[in-house]
mmCIF file of the N, C-alpha and C atoms, coordinates in Angstrom:
data_MODEL
# 
_entry.id   MODEL 
# 
loop_
_atom_site.group_PDB 
_atom_site.id 
_atom_site.type_symbol 
_atom_site.label_atom_id 
_atom_site.label_alt_id 
_atom_site.label_comp_id 
_atom_site.label_asym_id 
_atom_site.label_entity_id 
_atom_site.label_seq_id 
_atom_site.pdbx_PDB_ins_code 
_atom_site.Cartn_x 
_atom_site.Cartn_y 
_atom_site.Cartn_z 
_atom_site.occupancy 
_atom_site.B_iso_or_equiv 
_atom_site.pdbx_formal_charge 
_atom_site.auth_seq_id 
_atom_site.auth_comp_id 
_atom_site.auth_asym_id 
_atom_site.auth_atom_id 
_atom_site.pdbx_PDB_model_num 
ATOM 1   N N  . MET A 1 1  ? -136.707 18.925  -91.658 1.00 0.00 ? 1  MET A N  1 
ATOM 2   C CA . MET A 1 1  ? -136.547 18.139  -90.553 1.00 0.00 ? 1  MET A CA 1 
ATOM 3   C C  . MET A 1 1  ? -138.274 17.948  -90.614 1.00 0.00 ? 1  MET A C  1 
ATOM 4   N N  . ARG A 1 2  ? -138.272 16.440  -90.065 1.00 0.00 ? 2  ARG A N  1 
ATOM 5   C CA . ARG A 1 2  ? -139.327 15.884  -89.738 1.00 0.00 ? 2  ARG A CA 1 
ATOM 6   C C  . ARG A 1 2  ? -140.149 15.702  -88.359 1.00 0.00 ? 2  ARG A C  1 
ATOM 7   N N  . SER A 1 3  ? -141.387 15.922  -88.548 1.00 0.00 ? 3  SER A N  1 
ATOM 8   C CA . SER A 1 3  ? -141.828 16.046  -87.288 1.00 0.00 ? 3  SER A CA 1 
ATOM 9   C C  . SER A 1 3  ? -142.926 14.614  -87.064 1.00 0.00 ? 3  SER A C  1 
ATOM 10  N N  . THR A 1 4  ? -142.643 14.429  -85.220 1.00 0.00 ? 4  THR A N  1 
ATOM 11  C CA . THR A 1 4  ? -142.956 13.492  -85.057 1.00 0.00 ? 4  THR A CA 1 
ATOM 12  C C  . THR A 1 4  ? -144.223 12.962  -84.522 1.00 0.00 ? 4  THR A C  1 
ATOM 13  N N  . ARG A 1 5  ? -145.659 12.229  -85.119 1.00 0.00 ? 5  ARG A N  1 
ATOM 14  C CA . ARG A 1 5  ? -146.783 13.089  -84.292 1.00 0.00 ? 5  ARG A CA 1 
ATOM 15  C C  . ARG A 1 5  ? -146.873 11.993  -83.474 1.00 0.00 ? 5  ARG A C  1 
ATOM 16  N N  . LYS A 1 6  ? -147.593 12.105  -82.491 1.00 0.00 ? 6  LYS A N  1 
ATOM 17  C CA . LYS A 1 6  ? -147.852 11.855  -81.024 1.00 0.00 ? 6  LYS A CA 1 
ATOM 18  C C  . LYS A 1 6  ? -148.144 10.095  -81.113 1.00 0.00 ? 6  LYS A C  1 
ATOM 19  N N  . SER A 1 7  ? -148.939 9.982   -82.422 1.00 0.00 ? 7  SER A N  1 
ATOM 20  C CA . SER A 1 7  ? -149.061 8.246   -82.270 1.00 0.00 ? 7  SER A CA 1 
ATOM 21  C C  . SER A 1 7  ? -148.246 7.641   -82.832 1.00 0.00 ? 7  SER A C  1 
ATOM 22  N N  . GLU A 1 8  ? -146.947 8.230   -83.443 1.00 0.00 ? 8  GLU A N  1 
ATOM 23  C CA . GLU A 1 8  ? -145.498 7.541   -83.863 1.00 0.00 ? 8  GLU A CA 1 
ATOM 24  C C  . GLU A 1 8  ? -144.829 7.037   -82.796 1.00 0.00 ? 8  GLU A C  1 
ATOM 25  N N  . ALA A 1 9  ? -144.580 7.704   -81.836 1.00 0.00 ? 9  ALA A N  1 
ATOM 26  C CA . ALA A 1 9  ? -143.923 7.987   -80.965 1.00 0.00 ? 9  ALA A CA 1 
ATOM 27  C C  . ALA A 1 9  ? -144.587 7.050   -79.682 1.00 0.00 ? 9  ALA A C  1 
ATOM 28  N N  . THR A 1 10 ? -145.442 6.716   -79.404 1.00 0.00 ? 10 THR A N  1 
ATOM 29  C CA . THR A 1 10 ? -146.966 6.010   -78.626 1.00 0.00 ? 10 THR A CA 1 
ATOM 30  C C  . THR A 1 10 ? -146.281 4.729   -79.029 1.00 0.00 ? 10 THR A C  1 
ATOM 31  N N  . VAL A 1 11 ? -146.056 3.751   -77.731 1.00 0.00 ? 11 VAL A N  1 
ATOM 32  C CA . VAL A 1 11 ? -145.670 2.483   -78.642 1.00 0.00 ? 11 VAL A CA 1 
ATOM 33  C C  . VAL A 1 11 ? -147.357 1.659   -77.712 1.00 0.00 ? 11 VAL A C  1 
ATOM 34  N N  . MET A 1 12 ? -147.448 1.020   -78.204 1.00 0.00 ? 12 MET A N  1 
ATOM 35  C CA . MET A 1 12 ? -148.897 0.288   -77.765 1.00 0.00 ? 12 MET A CA 1 
ATOM 36  C C  . MET A 1 12 ? -148.660 -0.840  -77.235 1.00 0.00 ? 12 MET A C  1 
ATOM 37  N N  . THR A 1 13 ? -149.249 -0.793  -76.206 1.00 0.00 ? 13 THR A N  1 
ATOM 38  C CA . THR A 1 13 ? -149.410 -2.428  -75.384 1.00 0.00 ? 13 THR A CA 1 
ATOM 39  C C  . THR A 1 13 ? -150.556 -2.646  -74.951 1.00 0.00 ? 13 THR A C  1 
ATOM 40  N N  . SER A 1 14 ? -150.775 -4.199  -74.724 1.00 0.00 ? 14 SER A N  1 
ATOM 41  C CA . SER A 1 14 ? -151.686 -4.854  -74.866 1.00 0.00 ? 14 SER A CA 1 
ATOM 42  C C  . SER A 1 14 ? -151.776 -4.951  -73.420 1.00 0.00 ? 14 SER A C  1 
ATOM 43  N N  . LYS A 1 15 ? -152.844 -4.790  -72.684 1.00 0.00 ? 15 LYS A N  1 
ATOM 44  C CA . LYS A 1 15 ? -152.899 -4.757  -70.639 1.00 0.00 ? 15 LYS A CA 1 
ATOM 45  C C  . LYS A 1 15 ? -153.921 -5.441  -70.311 1.00 0.00 ? 15 LYS A C  1 
ATOM 46  N N  . ARG A 1 16 ? -153.605 -6.354  -69.780 1.00 0.00 ? 16 ARG A N  1 
ATOM 47  C CA . ARG A 1 16 ? -154.634 -7.963  -69.570 1.00 0.00 ? 16 ARG A CA 1 
ATOM 48  C C  . ARG A 1 16 ? -155.644 -6.836  -68.036 1.00 0.00 ? 16 ARG A C  1 
ATOM 49  N N  . PRO A 1 17 ? -156.739 -7.084  -67.877 1.00 0.00 ? 17 PRO A N  1 
ATOM 50  C CA . PRO A 1 17 ? -157.739 -6.755  -67.439 1.00 0.00 ? 17 PRO A CA 1 
ATOM 51  C C  . PRO A 1 17 ? -157.447 -7.226  -66.281 1.00 0.00 ? 17 PRO A C  1 
ATOM 52  N N  . ASN A 1 18 ? -157.764 -6.833  -65.049 1.00 0.00 ? 18 ASN A N  1 
ATOM 53  C CA . ASN A 1 18 ? -157.391 -7.985  -63.711 1.00 0.00 ? 18 ASN A CA 1 
ATOM 54  C C  . ASN A 1 18 ? -158.432 -8.749  -63.576 1.00 0.00 ? 18 ASN A C  1 
ATOM 55  N N  . PRO A 1 19 ? -157.972 -9.811  -62.856 1.00 0.00 ? 19 PRO A N  1 
ATOM 56  C CA . PRO A 1 19 ? -158.257 -11.064 -62.319 1.00 0.00 ? 19 PRO A CA 1 
ATOM 57  C C  . PRO A 1 19 ? -159.561 -10.509 -61.978 1.00 0.00 ? 19 PRO A C  1 
ATOM 58  N N  . SER A 1 20 ? -161.173 -11.568 -62.461 1.00 0.00 ? 20 SER A N  1 
ATOM 59  C CA . SER A 1 20 ? -161.855 -11.486 -61.726 1.00 0.00 ? 20 SER A CA 1 
ATOM 60  C C  . SER A 1 20 ? -162.217 -11.738 -60.487 1.00 0.00 ? 20 SER A C  1 
ATOM 61  N N  . SER A 1 21 ? -163.183 -10.651 -59.722 1.00 0.00 ? 21 SER A N  1 
ATOM 62  C CA . SER A 1 21 ? -163.064 -11.869 -58.404 1.00 0.00 ? 21 SER A CA 1 
ATOM 63  C C  . SER A 1 21 ? -163.576 -13.213 -58.291 1.00 0.00 ? 21 SER A C  1 
ATOM 64  N N  . GLU A 1 22 ? -164.396 -13.423 -59.298 1.00 0.00 ? 22 GLU A N  1 
ATOM 65  C CA . GLU A 1 22 ? -164.931 -14.807 -58.941 1.00 0.00 ? 22 GLU A CA 1 
ATOM 66  C C  . GLU A 1 22 ? -163.674 -16.008 -59.601 1.00 0.00 ? 22 GLU A C  1 
ATOM 67  N N  . HIS A 1 23 ? -162.572 -15.972 -60.216 1.00 0.00 ? 23 HIS A N  1 
ATOM 68  C CA . HIS A 1 23 ? -161.388 -16.265 -60.008 1.00 0.00 ? 23 HIS A CA 1 
ATOM 69  C C  . HIS A 1 23 ? -160.427 -16.584 -58.618 1.00 0.00 ? 23 HIS A C  1 
ATOM 70  N N  . ALA A 1 24 ? -160.587 -15.298 -58.016 1.00 0.00 ? 24 ALA A N  1 
ATOM 71  C CA . ALA A 1 24 ? -159.928 -15.205 -56.992 1.00 0.00 ? 24 ALA A CA 1 
ATOM 72  C C  . ALA A 1 24 ? -159.943 -15.920 -55.878 1.00 0.00 ? 24 ALA A C  1 
ATOM 73  N N  . ALA A 1 25 ? -158.380 -16.605 -55.195 1.00 0.00 ? 25 ALA A N  1 
ATOM 74  C CA . ALA A 1 25 ? -158.802 -17.260 -53.930 1.00 0.00 ? 25 ALA A CA 1 
ATOM 75  C C  . ALA A 1 25 ? -157.338 -17.112 -52.734 1.00 0.00 ? 25 ALA A C  1 
ATOM 76  N N  . SER A 1 26 ? -158.060 -17.479 -51.827 1.00 0.00 ? 26 SER A N  1 
ATOM 77  C CA . SER A 1 26 ? -157.263 -16.699 -50.815 1.00 0.00 ? 26 SER A CA 1 
ATOM 78  C C  . SER A 1 26 ? -155.775 -17.842 -50.988 1.00 0.00 ? 26 SER A C  1 
ATOM 79  N N  . ASP A 1 27 ? -154.719 -17.116 -49.579 1.00 0.00 ? 27 ASP A N  1 
ATOM 80  C CA . ASP A 1 27 ? -153.608 -17.826 -49.737 1.00 0.00 ? 27 ASP A CA 1 
ATOM 81  C C  . ASP A 1 27 ? -153.811 -19.105 -49.173 1.00 0.00 ? 27 ASP A C  1 
ATOM 82  N N  . GLU A 1 28 ? -155.076 -19.350 -48.218 1.00 0.00 ? 28 GLU A N  1 
ATOM 83  C CA . GLU A 1 28 ? -155.284 -20.455 -47.485 1.00 0.00 ? 28 GLU A CA 1 
ATOM 84  C C  . GLU A 1 28 ? -155.594 -21.914 -48.700 1.00 0.00 ? 28 GLU A C  1 
ATOM 85  N N  . ALA A 1 29 ? -156.463 -21.087 -49.929 1.00 0.00 ? 29 ALA A N  1 
ATOM 86  C CA . ALA A 1 29 ? -157.040 -21.921 -50.647 1.00 0.00 ? 29 ALA A CA 1 
ATOM 87  C C  . ALA A 1 29 ? -156.550 -22.619 -51.107 1.00 0.00 ? 29 ALA A C  1 
ATOM 88  N N  . ALA A 1 30 ? -155.380 -21.426 -51.936 1.00 0.00 ? 30 ALA A N  1 
ATOM 89  C CA . ALA A 1 30 ? -154.321 -21.921 -53.146 1.00 0.00 ? 30 ALA A CA 1 
ATOM 90  C C  . ALA A 1 30 ? -153.582 -22.921 -52.682 1.00 0.00 ? 30 ALA A C  1 
ATOM 91  N N  . ALA A 1 31 ? -153.320 -22.496 -51.210 1.00 0.00 ? 31 ALA A N  1 
ATOM 92  C CA . ALA A 1 31 ? -152.004 -23.806 -50.895 1.00 0.00 ? 31 ALA A CA 1 
ATOM 93  C C  . ALA A 1 31 ? -152.896 -25.063 -50.474 1.00 0.00 ? 31 ALA A C  1 
ATOM 94  N N  . TYR A 1 32 ? -154.378 -25.022 -50.458 1.00 0.00 ? 32 TYR A N  1 
ATOM 95  C CA . TYR A 1 32 ? -154.829 -26.485 -50.250 1.00 0.00 ? 32 TYR A CA 1 
ATOM 96  C C  . TYR A 1 32 ? -155.171 -27.478 -51.205 1.00 0.00 ? 32 TYR A C  1 
ATOM 97  N N  . ILE A 1 33 ? -155.592 -26.109 -52.889 1.00 0.00 ? 33 ILE A N  1 
ATOM 98  C CA . ILE A 1 33 ? -155.784 -26.454 -54.040 1.00 0.00 ? 33 ILE A CA 1 
ATOM 99  C C  . ILE A 1 33 ? -154.650 -26.978 -54.475 1.00 0.00 ? 33 ILE A C  1 
ATOM 100 N N  . ALA A 1 34 ? -153.173 -26.408 -54.389 1.00 0.00 ? 34 ALA A N  1 
ATOM 101 C CA . ALA A 1 34 ? -151.925 -26.939 -54.882 1.00 0.00 ? 34 ALA A CA 1 
ATOM 102 C C  . ALA A 1 34 ? -151.743 -28.600 -54.188 1.00 0.00 ? 34 ALA A C  1 
ATOM 103 N N  . GLN A 1 35 ? -151.775 -28.752 -53.078 1.00 0.00 ? 35 GLN A N  1 
ATOM 104 C CA . GLN A 1 35 ? -151.700 -29.798 -52.144 1.00 0.00 ? 35 GLN A CA 1 
ATOM 105 C C  . GLN A 1 35 ? -152.848 -30.974 -53.095 1.00 0.00 ? 35 GLN A C  1 
ATOM 106 N N  . MET A 1 36 ? -153.870 -30.629 -52.848 1.00 0.00 ? 36 MET A N  1 
ATOM 107 C CA . MET A 1 36 ? -154.808 -31.917 -53.618 1.00 0.00 ? 36 MET A CA 1 
ATOM 108 C C  . MET A 1 36 ? -154.267 -32.204 -54.611 1.00 0.00 ? 36 MET A C  1 
ATOM 109 N N  . LEU A 1 37 ? -154.006 -30.903 -55.654 1.00 0.00 ? 37 LEU A N  1 
ATOM 110 C CA . LEU A 1 37 ? -153.684 -31.482 -56.891 1.00 0.00 ? 37 LEU A CA 1 
ATOM 111 C C  . LEU A 1 37 ? -152.322 -32.702 -57.028 1.00 0.00 ? 37 LEU A C  1 
ATOM 112 N N  . MET A 1 38 ? -151.253 -31.992 -56.214 1.00 0.00 ? 38 MET A N  1 
ATOM 113 C CA . MET A 1 38 ? -150.051 -32.977 -55.812 1.00 0.00 ? 38 MET A CA 1 
ATOM 114 C C  . MET A 1 38 ? -150.058 -34.086 -55.267 1.00 0.00 ? 38 MET A C  1 
ATOM 115 N N  . ASP A 1 39 ? -151.087 -34.408 -54.549 1.00 0.00 ? 39 ASP A N  1 
ATOM 116 C CA . ASP A 1 39 ? -151.440 -35.146 -53.848 1.00 0.00 ? 39 ASP A CA 1 
ATOM 117 C C  . ASP A 1 39 ? -152.611 -36.946 -55.323 1.00 0.00 ? 39 ASP A C  1 
ATOM 118 N N  . LEU A 1 40 ? -153.303 -36.060 -55.801 1.00 0.00 ? 40 LEU A N  1 
ATOM 119 C CA . LEU A 1 40 ? -153.909 -36.469 -57.113 1.00 0.00 ? 40 LEU A CA 1 
ATOM 120 C C  . LEU A 1 40 ? -152.847 -37.041 -57.944 1.00 0.00 ? 40 LEU A C  1 
ATOM 121 N N  . ALA A 1 41 ? -151.778 -36.172 -58.505 1.00 0.00 ? 41 ALA A N  1 
ATOM 122 C CA . ALA A 1 41 ? -150.813 -36.481 -59.408 1.00 0.00 ? 41 ALA A CA 1 
ATOM 123 C C  . ALA A 1 41 ? -150.021 -37.993 -58.729 1.00 0.00 ? 41 ALA A C  1 
ATOM 124 N N  . LEU A 1 42 ? -149.635 -37.927 -57.618 1.00 0.00 ? 42 LEU A N  1 
ATOM 125 C CA . LEU A 1 42 ? -148.829 -38.752 -56.684 1.00 0.00 ? 42 LEU A CA 1 
ATOM 126 C C  . LEU A 1 42 ? -149.393 -40.058 -56.507 1.00 0.00 ? 42 LEU A C  1 
ATOM 127 N N  . GLN A 1 43 ? -150.811 -39.926 -56.537 1.00 0.00 ? 43 GLN A N  1 
ATOM 128 C CA . GLN A 1 43 ? -151.779 -41.248 -56.179 1.00 0.00 ? 43 GLN A CA 1 
ATOM 129 C C  . GLN A 1 43 ? -152.367 -42.023 -57.741 1.00 0.00 ? 43 GLN A C  1 
ATOM 130 N N  . PHE A 1 44 ? -151.935 -41.232 -58.659 1.00 0.00 ? 44 PHE A N  1 
ATOM 131 C CA . PHE A 1 44 ? -152.422 -41.376 -60.140 1.00 0.00 ? 44 PHE A CA 1 
ATOM 132 C C  . PHE A 1 44 ? -150.709 -42.145 -60.977 1.00 0.00 ? 44 PHE A C  1 
ATOM 133 N N  . GLU A 1 45 ? -149.807 -41.947 -60.250 1.00 0.00 ? 45 GLU A N  1 
ATOM 134 C CA . GLU A 1 45 ? -148.249 -42.409 -60.660 1.00 0.00 ? 45 GLU A CA 1 
ATOM 135 C C  . GLU A 1 45 ? -148.039 -43.256 -59.941 1.00 0.00 ? 45 GLU A C  1 
ATOM 136 N N  . ALA A 1 46 ? -148.720 -43.502 -58.680 1.00 0.00 ? 46 ALA A N  1 
ATOM 137 C CA . ALA A 1 46 ? -148.598 -44.556 -57.969 1.00 0.00 ? 46 ALA A CA 1 
ATOM 138 C C  . ALA A 1 46 ? -149.075 -45.897 -58.599 1.00 0.00 ? 46 ALA A C  1 
ATOM 139 N N  . ASN A 1 47 ? -151.029 -45.395 -59.180 1.00 0.00 ? 47 ASN A N  1 
ATOM 140 C CA . ASN A 1 47 ? -151.642 -46.916 -59.553 1.00 0.00 ? 47 ASN A CA 1 
ATOM 141 C C  . ASN A 1 47 ? -150.930 -47.125 -61.051 1.00 0.00 ? 47 ASN A C  1 
ATOM 142 N N  . HIS A 1 48 ? -150.912 -46.430 -61.861 1.00 0.00 ? 48 HIS A N  1 
ATOM 143 C CA . HIS A 1 48 ? -150.435 -46.214 -63.236 1.00 0.00 ? 48 HIS A CA 1 
ATOM 144 C C  . HIS A 1 48 ? -148.908 -46.517 -63.616 1.00 0.00 ? 48 HIS A C  1 
ATOM 145 N N  . PHE A 1 49 ? -148.210 -46.749 -62.355 1.00 0.00 ? 49 PHE A N  1 
ATOM 146 C CA . PHE A 1 49 ? -147.007 -46.941 -62.556 1.00 0.00 ? 49 PHE A CA 1 
ATOM 147 C C  . PHE A 1 49 ? -146.277 -47.868 -63.562 1.00 0.00 ? 49 PHE A C  1 
ATOM 148 N N  . ALA A 1 50 ? -146.369 -48.910 -63.461 1.00 0.00 ? 50 ALA A N  1 
ATOM 149 C CA . ALA A 1 50 ? -146.115 -49.953 -64.867 1.00 0.00 ? 50 ALA A CA 1 
ATOM 150 C C  . ALA A 1 50 ? -146.576 -49.746 -65.896 1.00 0.00 ? 50 ALA A C  1 
ATOM 151 N N  . GLN A 1 51 ? -147.417 -48.997 -66.438 1.00 0.00 ? 51 GLN A N  1 
ATOM 152 C CA . GLN A 1 51 ? -148.134 -48.188 -67.269 1.00 0.00 ? 51 GLN A CA 1 
ATOM 153 C C  . GLN A 1 51 ? -146.821 -47.108 -68.239 1.00 0.00 ? 51 GLN A C  1 
ATOM 154 N N  . ILE A 1 52 ? -146.966 -46.120 -67.043 1.00 0.00 ? 52 ILE A N  1 
ATOM 155 C CA . ILE A 1 52 ? -146.064 -45.042 -67.278 1.00 0.00 ? 52 ILE A CA 1 
ATOM 156 C C  . ILE A 1 52 ? -144.401 -45.409 -67.662 1.00 0.00 ? 52 ILE A C  1 
ATOM 157 N N  . ARG A 1 53 ? -143.748 -46.322 -67.101 1.00 0.00 ? 53 ARG A N  1 
ATOM 158 C CA . ARG A 1 53 ? -142.936 -46.836 -67.312 1.00 0.00 ? 53 ARG A CA 1 
ATOM 159 C C  . ARG A 1 53 ? -142.393 -47.579 -68.830 1.00 0.00 ? 53 ARG A C  1 
ATOM 160 N N  . ARG A 1 54 ? -143.535 -48.316 -68.529 1.00 0.00 ? 54 ARG A N  1 
ATOM 161 C CA . ARG A 1 54 ? -143.792 -48.761 -69.990 1.00 0.00 ? 54 ARG A CA 1 
ATOM 162 C C  . ARG A 1 54 ? -143.610 -48.366 -71.393 1.00 0.00 ? 54 ARG A C  1 
ATOM 163 N N  . HIS A 1 55 ? -144.817 -47.129 -71.220 1.00 0.00 ? 55 HIS A N  1 
ATOM 164 C CA . HIS A 1 55 ? -144.295 -46.300 -72.378 1.00 0.00 ? 55 HIS A CA 1 
ATOM 165 C C  . HIS A 1 55 ? -143.049 -45.105 -72.813 1.00 0.00 ? 55 HIS A C  1 
ATOM 166 N N  . TYR A 1 56 ? -142.529 -44.886 -71.271 1.00 0.00 ? 56 TYR A N  1 
ATOM 167 C CA . TYR A 1 56 ? -141.185 -43.999 -71.694 1.00 0.00 ? 56 TYR A CA 1 
ATOM 168 C C  . TYR A 1 56 ? -140.374 -45.305 -72.125 1.00 0.00 ? 56 TYR A C  1 
ATOM 169 N N  . GLN A 1 57 ? -140.166 -46.344 -71.785 1.00 0.00 ? 57 GLN A N  1 
ATOM 170 C CA . GLN A 1 57 ? -139.104 -47.323 -72.132 1.00 0.00 ? 57 GLN A CA 1 
ATOM 171 C C  . GLN A 1 57 ? -139.322 -47.860 -74.039 1.00 0.00 ? 57 GLN A C  1 
ATOM 172 N N  . SER A 1 58 ? -140.600 -47.523 -74.460 1.00 0.00 ? 58 SER A N  1 
ATOM 173 C CA . SER A 1 58 ? -140.886 -47.526 -75.934 1.00 0.00 ? 58 SER A CA 1 
ATOM 174 C C  . SER A 1 58 ? -140.749 -46.720 -76.417 1.00 0.00 ? 58 SER A C  1 
ATOM 175 N N  . ILE A 1 59 ? -140.344 -45.420 -75.736 1.00 0.00 ? 59 ILE A N  1 
ATOM 176 C CA . ILE A 1 59 ? -139.995 -44.207 -76.476 1.00 0.00 ? 59 ILE A CA 1 
ATOM 177 C C  . ILE A 1 59 ? -138.282 -43.724 -76.563 1.00 0.00 ? 59 ILE A C  1 
ATOM 178 N N  . THR A 1 60 ? -137.721 -44.947 -75.591 1.00 0.00 ? 60 THR A N  1 
ATOM 179 C CA . THR A 1 60 ? -136.284 -44.272 -75.224 1.00 0.00 ? 60 THR A CA 1 
ATOM 180 C C  . THR A 1 60 ? -135.428 -45.568 -76.496 1.00 0.00 ? 60 THR A C  1 
ATOM 181 N N  . PRO A 1 61 ? -134.542 -44.665 -76.887 1.00 0.00 ? 61 PRO A N  1 
ATOM 182 C CA . PRO A 1 61 ? -133.873 -45.481 -77.884 1.00 0.00 ? 61 PRO A CA 1 
ATOM 183 C C  . PRO A 1 61 ? -133.078 -46.142 -77.368 1.00 0.00 ? 61 PRO A C  1 
ATOM 184 N N  . ARG A 1 62 ? -132.846 -47.288 -78.245 1.00 0.00 ? 62 ARG A N  1 
ATOM 185 C CA . ARG A 1 62 ? -131.734 -48.600 -77.590 1.00 0.00 ? 62 ARG A CA 1 
ATOM 186 C C  . ARG A 1 62 ? -130.573 -48.513 -78.047 1.00 0.00 ? 62 ARG A C  1 
ATOM 187 N N  . ARG A 1 63 ? -129.334 -49.398 -77.550 1.00 0.00 ? 63 ARG A N  1 
ATOM 188 C CA . ARG A 1 63 ? -128.288 -48.649 -78.021 1.00 0.00 ? 63 ARG A CA 1 
ATOM 189 C C  . ARG A 1 63 ? -127.800 -50.134 -79.414 1.00 0.00 ? 63 ARG A C  1 
ATOM 190 N N  . ASP A 1 64 ? -127.406 -49.420 -79.986 1.00 0.00 ? 64 ASP A N  1 
ATOM 191 C CA . ASP A 1 64 ? -126.968 -50.296 -81.218 1.00 0.00 ? 64 ASP A CA 1 
ATOM 192 C C  . ASP A 1 64 ? -125.268 -51.106 -81.094 1.00 0.00 ? 64 ASP A C  1 
ATOM 193 N N  . ASP A 1 65 ? -125.737 -52.156 -81.011 1.00 0.00 ? 65 ASP A N  1 
ATOM 194 C CA . ASP A 1 65 ? -124.505 -53.048 -80.243 1.00 0.00 ? 65 ASP A CA 1 
ATOM 195 C C  . ASP A 1 65 ? -123.918 -53.860 -82.311 1.00 0.00 ? 65 ASP A C  1 
ATOM 196 N N  . ASN A 1 66 ? -123.918 -53.093 -82.840 1.00 0.00 ? 66 ASN A N  1 
ATOM 197 C CA . ASN A 1 66 ? -123.654 -53.004 -84.407 1.00 0.00 ? 66 ASN A CA 1 
ATOM 198 C C  . ASN A 1 66 ? -122.399 -53.669 -84.382 1.00 0.00 ? 66 ASN A C  1 
ATOM 199 N N  . PRO A 1 67 ? -121.190 -55.071 -84.478 1.00 0.00 ? 67 PRO A N  1 
ATOM 200 C CA . PRO A 1 67 ? -120.096 -54.889 -84.132 1.00 0.00 ? 67 PRO A CA 1 
ATOM 201 C C  . PRO A 1 67 ? -119.066 -54.567 -85.409 1.00 0.00 ? 67 PRO A C  1 
ATOM 202 N N  . ARG A 1 68 ? -119.583 -53.850 -86.247 1.00 0.00 ? 68 ARG A N  1 
ATOM 203 C CA . ARG A 1 68 ? -118.884 -53.087 -87.515 1.00 0.00 ? 68 ARG A CA 1 
ATOM 204 C C  . ARG A 1 68 ? -118.930 -51.683 -86.692 1.00 0.00 ? 68 ARG A C  1 
ATOM 205 N N  . GLN A 1 69 ? -119.929 -51.347 -85.545 1.00 0.00 ? 69 GLN A N  1 
ATOM 206 C CA . GLN A 1 69 ? -119.708 -49.881 -85.285 1.00 0.00 ? 69 GLN A CA 1 
ATOM 207 C C  . GLN A 1 69 ? -118.499 -49.660 -84.877 1.00 0.00 ? 69 GLN A C  1 
ATOM 208 N N  . LEU A 1 70 ? -117.632 -48.551 -84.816 1.00 0.00 ? 70 LEU A N  1 
ATOM 209 C CA . LEU A 1 70 ? -116.819 -48.184 -84.405 1.00 0.00 ? 70 LEU A CA 1 
ATOM 210 C C  . LEU A 1 70 ? -116.843 -48.070 -82.683 1.00 0.00 ? 70 LEU A C  1 
ATOM 211 N N  . ASN A 1 71 ? -115.645 -48.291 -81.883 1.00 0.00 ? 71 ASN A N  1 
ATOM 212 C CA . ASN A 1 71 ? -116.145 -48.228 -80.403 1.00 0.00 ? 71 ASN A CA 1 
ATOM 213 C C  . ASN A 1 71 ? -114.899 -46.998 -79.963 1.00 0.00 ? 71 ASN A C  1 
ATOM 214 N N  . LEU A 1 72 ? -115.371 -45.967 -80.292 1.00 0.00 ? 72 LEU A N  1 
ATOM 215 C CA . LEU A 1 72 ? -114.822 -44.539 -79.655 1.00 0.00 ? 72 LEU A CA 1 
ATOM 216 C C  . LEU A 1 72 ? -114.607 -44.194 -78.305 1.00 0.00 ? 72 LEU A C  1 
ATOM 217 N N  . PHE A 1 73 ? -115.804 -44.799 -77.418 1.00 0.00 ? 73 PHE A N  1 
ATOM 218 C CA . PHE A 1 73 ? -115.433 -44.043 -76.180 1.00 0.00 ? 73 PHE A CA 1 
ATOM 219 C C  . PHE A 1 73 ? -115.214 -45.481 -74.947 1.00 0.00 ? 73 PHE A C  1 
ATOM 220 N N  . GLY A 1 74 ? -115.445 -47.031 -74.986 1.00 0.00 ? 74 GLY A N  1 
ATOM 221 C CA . GLY A 1 74 ? -115.283 -48.416 -74.374 1.00 0.00 ? 74 GLY A CA 1 
ATOM 222 C C  . GLY A 1 74 ? -116.482 -48.177 -74.046 1.00 0.00 ? 74 GLY A C  1 
ATOM 223 N N  . ARG A 1 75 ? -116.241 -49.596 -73.694 1.00 0.00 ? 75 ARG A N  1 
ATOM 224 C CA . ARG A 1 75 ? -117.626 -49.976 -73.129 1.00 0.00 ? 75 ARG A CA 1 
ATOM 225 C C  . ARG A 1 75 ? -118.264 -49.229 -71.799 1.00 0.00 ? 75 ARG A C  1 
ATOM 226 N N  . HIS A 1 76 ? -119.470 -49.246 -72.203 1.00 0.00 ? 76 HIS A N  1 
ATOM 227 C CA . HIS A 1 76 ? -120.334 -48.308 -71.377 1.00 0.00 ? 76 HIS A CA 1 
ATOM 228 C C  . HIS A 1 76 ? -120.705 -49.686 -69.926 1.00 0.00 ? 76 HIS A C  1 
ATOM 229 N N  . PRO A 1 77 ? -120.109 -49.310 -68.382 1.00 0.00 ? 77 PRO A N  1 
ATOM 230 C CA . PRO A 1 77 ? -120.377 -50.175 -67.652 1.00 0.00 ? 77 PRO A CA 1 
ATOM 231 C C  . PRO A 1 77 ? -121.799 -50.274 -67.388 1.00 0.00 ? 77 PRO A C  1 
ATOM 232 N N  . PRO A 1 78 ? -123.010 -51.740 -66.624 1.00 0.00 ? 78 PRO A N  1 
ATOM 233 C CA . PRO A 1 78 ? -123.694 -51.661 -66.563 1.00 0.00 ? 78 PRO A CA 1 
ATOM 234 C C  . PRO A 1 78 ? -124.102 -50.798 -65.734 1.00 0.00 ? 78 PRO A C  1 
ATOM 235 N N  . PHE A 1 79 ? -125.373 -50.655 -65.557 1.00 0.00 ? 79 PHE A N  1 
ATOM 236 C CA . PHE A 1 79 ? -126.502 -49.681 -64.267 1.00 0.00 ? 79 PHE A CA 1 
ATOM 237 C C  . PHE A 1 79 ? -126.291 -50.677 -63.165 1.00 0.00 ? 79 PHE A C  1 
# 
């Protein structure tokens, strides 16, 4: 019979230290910061919409209308 030592049976888990008080925020402050960041993101998107759209269009795959390609699903209606 094999005896199990305590160190073999114990599962080691790393615990995160409690957040320090310097990073703590009140509920009101957290809500204010979240709202400010959302407003900043929306304002940035509004100011740079054309650039963002061009980027996404440049990375979107284009449709291949090769006449030799078999048409298995019919024509897609235009959007």
